[in-house]
N, C-alpha and C positions, 0 to 999 in steps of 0.2 A: 255483538260485533266489537272487536278490539281495535284500538287505534294506536299506531306506533309512529312517533315523530322522530325523524332523523336528528341525531345530536348536532350534526353540522349544518342544519338548516338555517338560513338567514345570512345576515351581513358577515362578510369576511373582514379581517382587520383592515385591509386596504380601503374598502368601502366605508367601514366604520370611521376610519381616520378622516376620510374625505368629508363625511357628514359632519363630524365634529368641527373640522376647520371652517365649513360654511356657517355653522351656527355661531362660532366665535367671531367670524367676520361680520355676521349680521348684527351682532351686539356692539360693534365698534362705532356705529353712528354714521359711517360714510355710505355712499351709494355702492351696493354690492351686486355683482352679477357673476354668473358662471359661464365659462366659455363652452357652450353646449350643455346639455342636461348633465348635472353632476353625477348621476348614476342612471341606469336604464330602469327607472320606475316612476311612472307618472304621478303616483300618490306622494312620493317623496318630493318630487319637483313642485307639486301643488302646495305641499306643506311649507316649502321654502318661499314660495311666491307669497303666501300669507304673511311671512316674516319680512317681506319687502325685497327678497332676493330675485333678481331678474335673470333671464337667460339670453345671451347674445350668441350669434353664430360666427362672427368674425371679429378680429381685434379692432377693426375700424369703427365698430359701434361703441367702443369705450372712449371716455374722455379723460383728460388729465385729472389726476386726483381720485379717479374711481378705483374701487377695489375689484380686481378680477381673480376669480378662483379657477385654477386649472383643474379640470376633473381628473378622476382616478385613472382614466384611460391614457392620459398624457397627451402631449402635442409634439409637433415637429420642431426642429431647430429654427426654421424660418418663421413659424407662427410665434415662437417665443421672442424672437428678435423684433417682430412687429409690435408685440405687447410692450416690450422695453422702450421702443421708439415712441409709443403713445404716452409714456411717462405715467403709467398707472401703477397702483400698488398691487404687486403680484403675490397671490397666495398659492403655492404649488402643492396641490393635493394628489399629484401623480403617485400611484401605487409604487412603493419602493422596488417591488419586483419588476415592474414595467420600466422603471428608471434604470435598473440594472441592464435590461435588454438594450436600452438606448446606448449605454456605454459599450456594450459588447459589439454592436454593429458599427459604432463609430470607430472603435479601436481596430476592428477587423479591416475596415476600409483603409485605415492608415497603414496596416500591414500588407496591403495589396490583395486582400481577399474579397470575394464577391459575397455579400450577405444574402442568404436564402432564408426567407421567412415562411414558416408553415402556419397558415391561418386564413381567415376570411379577408379577402383583399380590401373590401370597403368598410371593414370594422374600424371605428375610430382608434382603437389601440394599435392595430396593424398600420394604419395610415401614419400614426405618430411615430412608430418604430422606423418605418420606411423613410421618414423625414429626417432621420439622424445619419443618413448616408446619401451620397449623390446618386448611387446606382444600386439596385437590389432586385431580387426576384421573389414573388409571392405566389405560393401554391396552396390551394385548398384541399388537395388530395394527393395520394401517392401516384395516382394515374397521371395527374397533371405534371408532377415532378418527373416521372419516367418519360413522358412524351417530350418534355423539354430536353432532358439529358440524352435521349436517344435520337435527337433530331439530326445528328451528324455535324452540327455546328459547334458542339461543346466538347472540349478536350477532357479526357479522363483525369489529367493532372492539373486541371484548373483549380487554383486555390479558392476554397469555399469555406464560409463560416455559416453554420445552420442553427437557427433558433426557431422558437415557436411561440404562438400567441399563448398568453398565460392561461386562458380558459380552454385551450385545445384539449381534445380527448386523448387519453394515453394510447389508445389503439391506433389513432391516426398518426400520432407522432412516431410510434414504434415502426409502423409500416414504412414511413418516409425514411427513418433512420436506417432501417435494414436495407432498403434499396440503395441509399446514398453510400453506405459502407462498401457495397459491392461495386458501385459504379465509379466512385471517385477515389483517387489515390492520395490527394492532398486536401484532407477534409478535417475541419475542427467542428465538433458538435457540442452545443450547450443546451442541456435539458432545462428550458425556462418555463415549463408548465408550473403554475402555482401549486404547491403541494396541498394548500387548503382546497383548491379546486379539485385536485386529484383525489383527495380524501373524500370530498363531498360526492364525487362521481362514483367512487368505489362503494361508499355507503349506500348510495341510491341503487346501485346494481344488486347489492346483497339484500337490501330491503324489498326490492321489487321481485326477487326470486322467492321470497318467503311470504309475500302477501297476495291476496286475491285481486286487489285493486290498489292503484297508486294515485295520489293527488299531488301534482307539482304546482307550487305556488310561485307566481312571479309575473313580471311584465312580458308580454309576447315579443317585445323588441329586444329583450335581454338575451344575448348570445349564450351565456352560461346556463340560463334557465331552459332555453330551447334544447341544449345538449343534454340536460338532465332528463327532460321528457323523452328524448330519443333513446337514451340509455335504458330508461325504465321500460320503454316499449319493446326493447330487445328481450326482456325477461318476463314481462307481464302483459297479458292481453288487454286488460282493462286499465287504461291510463287517461287522466284528464289534466289539462293545464288550465289553471284558473288565475285570474288577475286579483281577485279578492273573494270574500265569502259570499257576496251576492250572486256570483256565477255558479255556485254549487247547485246541482240538480239532484233532488232526492231520489229520482229513478236510477241514478248512477250506482247507488249503494244497494240496490235490490239483489238479494241472494248472496251478498258479500259477508263473510265471517270475520275477515281481518283486512285492514286497509293501512297502507303506509303513507306518510306525508313527508315530503322534502320541499326545499325552497331554494331559489337562486341566491347568489351572493349579494344581489342588490334588493332583496325583499325585506322590508322592515319587519321587526319582530312583532309589532302590534297587528300586522295583517295576518301573519302566521297564526297568532293566538286567536284572532277572530275567526279564521277558517276552522281551526280545531274546535272552537266553541260551537260554531254552527253545525259542524259535523256531528258533535255529540248530541245536539238537540234533535237533529234529523233522525239519528239512529237510536236516540234515547239511551245513550251509554252513560252509566252513573260514574264510573271511574275513568277519568280523563288524565292523561299524563301531564299534569300541570308542572311537574318538576322540570320537564324539559324546557318549558318557557321560563321558569325561574332561573335556570342555568343560563339560558340565552340572554335574558335581560341583564343578569348579573355580569355576564361576560362583556356586554356592550358598555357597561359603566365601570368595569374593573380598573382600579388604579394600581400603579407600581411606585415603589419608593426605593431610593438608594439604600443598599444593604439587604434588600430582599433576596431570598433564595427562591427561584422560580423554575418550572419545568417547561420546556418548549420542544418544538420539532424543527430539525435542521431542514431548511427549504432550499438552500443554495450555497455553493462554495465559490466565491468570486476571486478576483485577483488580489484583493487587499483585506477582505473580510468574509465572515460566514454569516449568512442570513438565518434568523431563527423566528419561527412563528410562535408567539407566546399566547395566542388565543385572545388577545386584547386589541385595542385600537392602535397600539404602538407597533412599529416595525422594529424588531430586535436585531442587533448585529453584534458580532464578536470580532474586534480587530485581530489580525493575524498574531500580533504579539501578546494577545490575551488568551490564545487557545491552549498553549502549553508552556510550562516552565523550561522545557528543553528546546533551545533554539534550532536544533537539528531536525525536530519533528515538524512535518508538513501537515496542515489541517486535514488533507485528504487521507493521510495515513491513519488517523484516529477517528475521523468523523465521516459520515456518509449521509446523503440526502434521504430524508425520511426517518432518521435516527432520533429517538427521544433522549434529551440530555437535560441535566440540571445545571443551572448557571447562576451567577451572582450579578445583581443589578449594580452597575457602577454609576451610571448617570441617566436621568430621565429628562428628555426634551419634549415637553408637551406641545410647544409651539410648532416643532417640525414633526411631531408624532413619532419620534424615534427613541429608542432606549439602548444605551451601550451596555454590553454584557461582558462577563469574564468567566471563562471556564477555568483558567489558570488559578484565579484567586480562590474559587470554591474548592478546587482540587487541593490547593495548598492548605486550606482550613481542615479538610478531611485528613490530609497526610499527617498533620500534627497529632491528630487523635490516634492515627495508626502508629506513629512513632512511639508513643507511650506504651501501646500494646506490644509492639515488637521488642522494646527494651525489657518489659516485664517478662515476656515469654522467651527471651533470648533467641528470637527467631533470626534466620539468615535472610538478608534482603539483597537485592541487586542495585548496583549504582555504577556511576561512571566517574573516573578521576578527572577533575577539571583543572587542577593546578597543584603546584608544589610550593610550599612556603618554608619559612625558617624552621618551624617546629614539626613539619610533617607534610601530609597531603590533605587536599580538600576534594570531597566527592559529592556529586549531585544524586540524591536519592528522592525520586518522585518530586523534583523541584525544590527540595530542601537541601541547604548547604550543611554537609556533615564533615566535621574535622576529624582526621585520623592522625594521631601522634606518630612520630617516626618509629617509636618502639613497637607500634601496633600495625605498621605498614607491611610487615612480612619481608622487608628488605634488610639484608645484613648491614651492620654499621659501616658507613663509608660507601655503601652501594649506590647505584644510580637510581634515585627515586624519580628523577625527571622523566625517565623512560616509562614510568607508569601513567603519565598524563595522556588522557584520551582512551585509556583501556577500560573495558567493562570489568567490574570486580564484584565479588560477593563479600559482604561484611556483616557484622553484628552491631546493633545499636547498644552502647554501654551506658550512655547518660543522655537524658533529655531535660532541658530547662526551657519550658515554653515561654516563661516571662522574659527571659534574656535572649530567646530565640537561638539557643545554643544546643547543638547535638554533637555527641562524640561517638565515634565508631571504631571498630577493630577488624582489619582484614586478617591479621594474624590469628585471631580466635577461630575464624572459619577454616583457614588452612591447617591449623593444628588439629582441629576436629576431624577434618577430612583425611589428613595424613594418618591420624590414629586409627580411624575406621578402616582405611585402606590397609594399614599394617596388620590389623587384626584379621582382616579377610585373607591376606596373603598367608599368614602363619597358620590359619585354620585349614587352608586348602592345599598348601604346598606338598609336593611329593617328588621323588626322584623321577626325572624324565619330563616333568611338567614344562610346558613351553610358555614363554612370556615375550611380550613386545615391550622393550624397555628403552631408556634414554641414558646415554653415557654421561655420567656426572663428573668424573675426574679420572686422571691417568697417573700411574706411578711407573717406576722402572720395571716392576714385576707384573703389572696387569692393569685392567680397567675396571672401575666401579660403575655398575649399571643399576639405575633405579627401575625396579620392576613393579611399581605401583605402591610407593610409600615405603618400600624396603629396598636397601642397597645390597647387591650381591657382587662378588668379584669374579671376573674372567681372567684367569692366569694367562700370562703372555704365551704359554705353550698351547693354550686352548683357543687362541685368536686366529691362528693360521696354520695350514699344513706346511707352508714354506717356513724356512728359518728366518726369523725377524729379530732385530736387535731391540726395538722398543715398540710398545703398543701403538704409538702414534703412526706407525707405518700402515696400520690397518684401520683404526678408528680415530675420531677426534671428539672432544667434548661437545655435547648437543646432538650427536648422531642418534637416530632411532634404529635399533637393531633387534633382531629376533634371537633369543637365547634360550637355553634349557638348563634344568637343574641337574647338576652332577651329584651333589651331596649338600646336606644342611644340618645345622646344630641349633635347635630351638632354644636351648639353655644359654648358649653363648651368642645367640642371634647372628650366626654366620651362615652365609650361603655361598656355595661354590657353583659357578655357572660355566657353561660351555658355549662357544660361539661357532667353532668350525664343525661342520657336519660331514657325513659320508658323501653327500652330494657335492660338497666342496672339494673332496679328496682328489687331487690331480691324477693319481694313479687310476682311480675309478673312471675318471673322465677319459683318460687315455684308452683304457680297456674297452669302453663302450663306443669310442669314436674312431679307433684305428685298428688296422689288421696287418699281418705279415704280407709283404709285397707292395704295400702302399708307398707312394713317393711323396715326401713332405719337405717343407722348408724348415731348416733347423739352424739355431744360432750357436756358434762355437763359444763355449763358456770356459773350457779349461784344456790346456795342452799338457800331455804327459809324454814320457819317453816311448810308451807302448801304443799311443794313439791320442785321440781327441774326444772330449765329452761335448755333446751337442744337445741344447735344450729344444725339445719338440713342442711342449707347452709349458707354461710356468709351473715349476715343481717336478717336472718329469724330464730326465736326461737319458740319452742313449750313448753307447760307446761306438766310435768309428775306429776300429783297430788300424794300426799303421799300415797293415797289408791291404786295407780296404779304402785307403785315402786316394790312391792313384792307380792307374793301370801299368805302372812301372815301379821299379824298386826306388824307395826314397830313404835318405839317411835319418831324418827326424821329421815329425809332423809339422813343425813350424816352417819347414822348407816350402810347404804348400799352403798351410792354413795360418790364420791369425785369430786371436780371441776377439769376439764381437762380430766376426764375419758370418754372413748368412749363406748357407749352401743347400743345394738340393741333395737329399739322401733317400735311400731306399731302406725300408724296414725289412731286415732279413731274418730276424729271430726275436721271440719274446719269451722270457722265462718268468711266467706269472708268479710262481712260487717264491722266487728270490727277487722279483721285481727288477729284472735286468732286460735291457733292450739292446740288440745289436743292429748297427746301421752301416751302410756302405755307400760310398761315392763311386767306387770302382765298378760296382754292378751296373750303374747307370751308364758309365763310359763304355763298358763292354756291350751293353744292350744296343747302343746307338748304331754301330756299324751293321749289326744284324738286321735292325729295323730298316736301315737305308738299303741294304742288299735286297730285302724282301720287296721294298717299294720299286727298286730298279727291275727286278724279275717280273713284277706285276705289269710294269709299263711295257717291257719287251713282249710279253705274251699278248698284251692288248694290241700291239702293232702287227 
C-alpha cells in the first residue's frame, strides 16, 4: 500500500504565527492566558498548559498586568475594549486575513452598507467579525440567504457588502455570490476565503479522487478540519477523521492499495508525523514519504531576512496593500506604492488572487508576525539586467515620456528613468517637446551605466528604422493605380504633399478637385487623412505623382446618375449673360436658362428678372451628354401652373 501526504497538511501561517506568539509570551515571565483556546486542537492547548499558559473565556477573568493572547480567530470590538479597560498586556494573534475582514465590515457600515457574512453563525471567527459592525446578517448556506432575500422585506437595491468566513468552502461561497449578483443591484463582494484554506481543500479533493481511502487528521471541533473530511467524502467512499495516531483502526486499511492523508490548519506537524508513522507500521510500508514532513517542519521554522528574494501567493488585494502567503509564520504584505514603479498602474491590473509572484523582503517584524514586501524593487533589479541586454542587442523597448528638461526628455521604461537627448527625441529643432509628455513611445537603449544609475535612449533611432523599413516596402510594392491612405504633410501653391507610409508623394492642384480651385487649402489641410492613388512614379528620382479626385467625385457623373429630363430642381444663379443665365444645379454642374426661358413674357435682359446668388425653381428640359450641356427653363414651370390649376377645377366640377 502507498501513502500520500498532502503538501498543504498542517498549520497555516496564521495558526503558526499564533502559536509562535504564545510561546514567546510564555517565556516572558508574566502570567499568560489565551482568550479562548488559541487554536482548535486540544493537544496544542494541553502543550501550552504545561508551559503555564491558561485559558480564559471572558476578559473579566484577567487581572491588571496579565498577558492575554487574542487567538487567531479574532475578537469583537467590544471584547477588545473590555481587555483594554482591564489594563492587561495584549498580544494580538488574530490572523491577518481575519483582521482584513474586520476592516471591510467596519468600513462598509460607515458607507451605509449592510454587512452580510457567509459562515457558521456561532463560530468564534464569525462572531468576532460580526462584532466589528453594529448590524449584520450571517448565513450558513445559499438557501438561508435566498430565504432572507426573497422574504419581501428586503429591497433589491439595498446597499450590501458580502464577505465570508476564511475557512468557508469555495462551492458554498460561489453559490451565495451567484445568487446575490442576480438578486441585489447595489452589491460589493469581497472574496475573503483564505487562499491557504482554498488550496488545502482543492488538494484534498484531488487526493481523495485518486486514493482508495483518506485519513483526515485534526480536532473534531475544528471547522476547517470538518470541511476537509466533508470534501473528501464527496470523492472517496472510505474516509476517517482521527484526532491522533491512537484512533487509527487497522481494519480501516483492509483491501486498500493507496491512501491519502490530509490535516486541518490547526493540526500540529508532530501529530501528522505520528499518524503517518503508525499507518506505515500497520501496513508494513517500507518507503514512507518522510520528505513531506521535513518540508512541513522546515516551513514552520523558516525565517526571513531583509534583502531576501522569496516566492509567494497573492491571497488578497485590499484598499492599501496586497496580502501575500509566503508559506511561513509571517503574514506578507505589499504596500500599494511598492507594487509598481508606474503610479498609474493599479494592483488589480497586474496582480490577481491565487497568482504566484516573486518579491523582495523589505522589512521583517517578528513581534507582529508580518513582513513588508516589494514587487517594485525586485522588478527594478531585474530591469537593470534587461537594460544591459537591450542595449547590447539594440532592441526596441516601450516607454512613457514623463517630463521635459533642458537637454531633452525623460521616459519611464519598466520603472527606470531613461534620458533622451533633444537630438534623439525625433522632434525638429525648436519644436514642441513638451507636447511629448505623457505619450507612449518606442525607443532604443544606447547607453547603460548601472553604477551611476544612468540610462540614455533614442526615439529617433526607432523612427528612422521604422521610416526606412516603410520606405523600402512602399518602393518594393508601388505600381500605377495603387491606392494608399495617407496624411497631408505640407501644402504649396501648386499642390499638396502626402505621406503614404514613409514616402511623400505630391497631389497636383489640378488633381485635388473637379471644380476650379485657386489653392490646395480649399480642399485639404495639413494633418488630414485622405485616400489617394498613384498616377505615376520615378524610383530613380524618388518622385511620386498622386491623384485625389476620382470618377465618383466627378460632379457630371453625379448629375447623370441623380437627375433626368423633366425633373424640377432648385438652382442657384451664378452668372448673367446677354443671352441668358447660368444656374448651378449641384457644385460643379451648371445649366443654361436661355433668356426666352426666364419668363412667360418678353424681357429685355436677364437681370431685369434675375440676380446672381438668387435661388430659383427650374425644369430640366434637355441634356447633351456628349458636350456636357444642360438646358433649364423657368418659363416651363410658369406655363404648367395654369394648366394644372384648370385640371384641378375640372375635376372639382365633375365631382359636383
